[in-house]
matplotlib code that plots the C-alpha trace (Angstrom):
import matplotlib.pyplot as plt

x = [-27.4, -27.7, -25.3, -25.9, -22.8, -23.0, -21.2, -19.8, -17.8, -20.8, -19.9, -22.0, -21.2, -17.7, -16.9, -16.4, -18.7, -16.0, -14.4, -10.9, -9.9, -7.8, -10.8, -13.0, -10.5, -10.3, -14.1, -14.2, -11.5, -13.5, -16.6, -14.7, -13.2, -16.6, -18.0, -15.3, -16.4, -13.1, -10.4, -6.8, -4.3, -0.6, 1.4, 4.7, 5.7, 8.6, 12.2, 13.8, 16.3, 17.5, 17.7, 19.9, 18.1, 14.5, 13.6, 10.3, 12.2, 14.6, 14.1, 12.6, 11.8, 12.0, 9.8, 10.2, 8.8, 6.0, 5.1, 4.7, 2.3, 0.3, 0.0, -1.3, -3.7, -5.2, -8.4, -9.8, -10.8, -9.6, -5.9, -3.8, -0.5, -0.1, 3.4, 5.9, 7.5, 5.2, 7.8, 9.0, 5.7, 4.5, 5.5, 3.4, 0.0, -1.7, -2.8, -0.8, -2.1, 0.4, 0.6, 0.2, 1.7, 5.2, 6.2, 6.4, 4.3, 2.1, -1.0, -0.6, -0.8, -3.8, -5.7, -4.8, -5.9, -9.3, -9.9, -8.9, -10.7, -13.5, -15.3, -16.1, -14.1, -10.3, -7.6, -4.2, -1.0, 2.6, 4.5, 7.4, 5.8, 6.8, 5.6, 2.1, -0.4, -3.6, -5.5, -4.3, -5.4, -8.8, -9.1, -8.0, -10.5, -13.4, -12.7, -15.1, -13.5, -11.8, -9.5, -5.8, -3.6, -1.9, 0.5, 1.7, 0.6, 2.4, 0.4, 1.0, -0.6, 0.1, -2.1, -5.5, -9.0, -10.7, -13.9, -14.1, -16.1, -12.9, -11.4, -12.5, -10.8, -7.6, -7.7, -8.2, -5.2, -3.1, -4.4, -3.3, 0.1, -0.7, 1.1, 2.2, 0.2, 0.5]
y = [-20.3, -18.8, -19.9, -16.5, -14.3, -10.8, -7.5, -5.9, -8.9, -11.2, -14.3, -15.5, -18.8, -18.6, -15.2, -12.0, -9.1, -6.7, -5.0, -3.6, -0.3, -1.8, -3.9, -0.8, 0.9, -2.1, -2.2, 1.5, 1.0, -1.9, 0.2, 3.1, 0.6, -0.8, 2.8, 3.7, 2.1, 2.8, 0.4, 1.5, 0.5, 0.9, 1.3, -0.6, -1.2, 1.3, 0.3, 2.8, 3.8, 7.0, 5.2, 2.4, -0.3, -1.2, 1.8, 0.2, -2.2, 0.4, 0.8, 4.0, 4.3, 0.5, -0.5, -0.6, 2.3, 0.2, -1.2, 2.4, 3.1, -0.1, 1.0, 4.4, 2.9, 0.5, 2.6, 0.6, -3.0, -3.4, -2.5, -4.1, -3.7, -3.7, -4.3, -6.8, -9.2, -10.9, -12.7, -9.4, -8.6, -12.0, -11.4, -8.1, -7.9, -6.5, -8.7, -8.5, -8.1, -8.7, -6.1, -7.9, -5.3, -5.9, -2.3, -0.1, 3.0, 4.1, 4.0, 0.2, -0.1, 2.2, 0.1, -3.1, -1.5, -0.4, -3.9, -5.5, -3.1, -4.4, -1.0, 1.4, 4.2, 3.6, 5.6, 5.2, 5.8, 5.4, 2.8, 5.2, 7.8, 6.6, 9.8, 9.4, 9.8, 7.9, 11.2, 12.2, 8.9, 9.4, 12.9, 11.6, 8.7, 11.1, 13.0, 12.4, 10.7, 11.8, 13.8, 14.3, 15.7, 19.0, 20.9, 24.4, 24.0, 20.7, 17.7, 14.5, 12.2, 9.0, 10.1, 10.2, 8.9, 7.3, 5.4, 2.0, 4.0, 5.7, 2.3, 2.7, 6.1, 4.7, 1.8, 4.2, 6.2, 3.0, 2.0, 5.4, 5.0, 8.1, 6.8, 10.0, 11.0, 14.8]
z = [48.5, 45.0, 42.2, 40.5, 40.4, 41.5, 41.0, 37.9, 36.8, 36.0, 34.1, 31.2, 29.5, 31.0, 29.5, 31.4, 30.5, 31.8, 28.8, 29.2, 27.7, 24.9, 23.9, 23.8, 21.6, 19.3, 19.0, 18.3, 15.5, 14.1, 13.9, 12.2, 9.7, 8.8, 8.4, 5.9, 2.7, 0.9, -0.3, 0.2, -2.5, -1.7, -4.9, -4.8, -8.3, -8.7, -9.4, -6.9, -9.6, -7.9, -4.5, -6.0, -3.8, -3.0, -0.8, 0.4, 2.5, 4.1, 7.9, 9.2, 12.9, 13.4, 10.4, 6.7, 4.7, 3.4, 6.8, 8.0, 5.2, 5.9, 9.5, 8.5, 6.0, 8.6, 9.0, 6.0, 6.2, 2.6, 2.4, -0.3, -2.1, -5.9, -7.3, -8.5, -7.8, -5.3, -3.2, -1.7, -0.1, 1.2, 4.8, 5.1, 6.8, 3.7, 0.9, -2.3, -5.8, -8.6, -11.3, -14.6, -17.0, -18.3, -18.3, -15.2, -14.7, -11.8, -14.0, -14.3, -10.5, -10.5, -13.1, -11.2, -7.9, -9.3, -10.5, -7.2, -4.8, -2.6, -2.6, -5.4, -3.8, -3.8, -2.0, -3.7, -1.6, -2.6, -0.6, 0.3, 2.6, 6.1, 7.8, 6.6, 9.5, 10.0, 10.3, 6.8, 5.4, 7.0, 5.5, 2.1, 2.3, 2.9, -0.4, -3.3, -6.4, -8.5, -6.1, -6.2, -3.4, -4.0, -1.9, -2.7, -6.3, -6.6, -7.7, -5.7, -8.3, -6.4, -3.5, -5.0, -4.6, -7.6, -8.2, -9.9, -12.5, -13.5, -14.7, -18.3, -18.5, -17.0, -19.4, -22.3, -21.2, -21.1, -24.6, -25.9, -24.1, -22.0, -19.0, -17.2, -14.2, -13.7]

ax = plt.figure().add_subplot(projection="3d")
ax.plot(x, y, z, "-o")
ax.set_aspect("equal")
plt.show()
């Protein structure tokens, strides 16, 4: 009698070689993440003045606005949030990078994101776009820096792709108090 298992469920060192469909999908997603050498920075430093309360934590379709953006951005293996104060973001799955500037302007988040990014190519997304789809994030991440999203002639300056090589230009703009992004 042979101790060798037979059939498609062979055992090797106590582990099954059979891979279920969800495992295959996860492996495929992991491969796609590794292939995308782009960091994704979610900008979360706004005051939500017009909204009267922190809109990033408002529930939309069962998740907060920022959680929906994190989900869509999950095609990258380097997803992080830039903002302040840190305590609001500690429960989220993405790492948090505190914005060190005292004033508030999106360009400060962009400078902080360029410094913190793992990869030289960085996709910036606002934290308040809950309908953002993973397919759109993938398309944006494939753009060559510098690229800015436009729609019907309107510039969406907080959805852009920059290179770490753009950091000196961003820092120069900050130094000159050219803080508007349009």
